[in-house]
N, C-alpha and C positions, 0 to 999 in steps of 0.2 A: 781926297776920300774916295775910296771906291763905292759902287753904288752896295755892294753887301754890307759893306760898314755902316752907310747909312740907313741901310734898312734894319740891321741888327741893334744902332742904336733908336729907332724909332720904335722897335719892339720892346725895347728896356723902358723907354720914356711913357710909353701906351702902359705897358705893367704897372708901371709905379704910379700911372694917375688912377687908373682903374683901380688898385689897391687903395689910393687915398679917399677915392669914392665910395669905397664901402668902409671907411673910417681909420684907416691906417693911419698912424701918425710917424713919419722918419725923422723928425728933426733932431732926434737922438742917436742917429746911425749915419755913420760916414758913407759916402757917396761910394768909395771903394767897397764898402763891406757889403752895401747893399746891391753894388754891381757883381759883387763875386756870388751872392747869394742868387742873384738871377740867371746868371749863367750855368750855376749849378742845379738849375730847374727848383729852387726853394719856393715855396708859398710866401711872397713876401709880406702878406697880413701877419702869418703867424711870426716874422722877424719884428713886426711892430709890437706884437702882443707880448712876446719874449722880454723885449726890452723895456716896456712899460710896467713890468711888474716888479 
């Protein structure tokens, strides 16, 4: 794994952890969908809220 890939993965994990700390629940979202939303620059907390509704 290249350094930039590791850094990108760490950024993704950090973003998920920060969203979960704010109350986001991703138990109903696939890892693939979560990653796609993150890479698209979407707010992960909004993804959690939309799915919960």
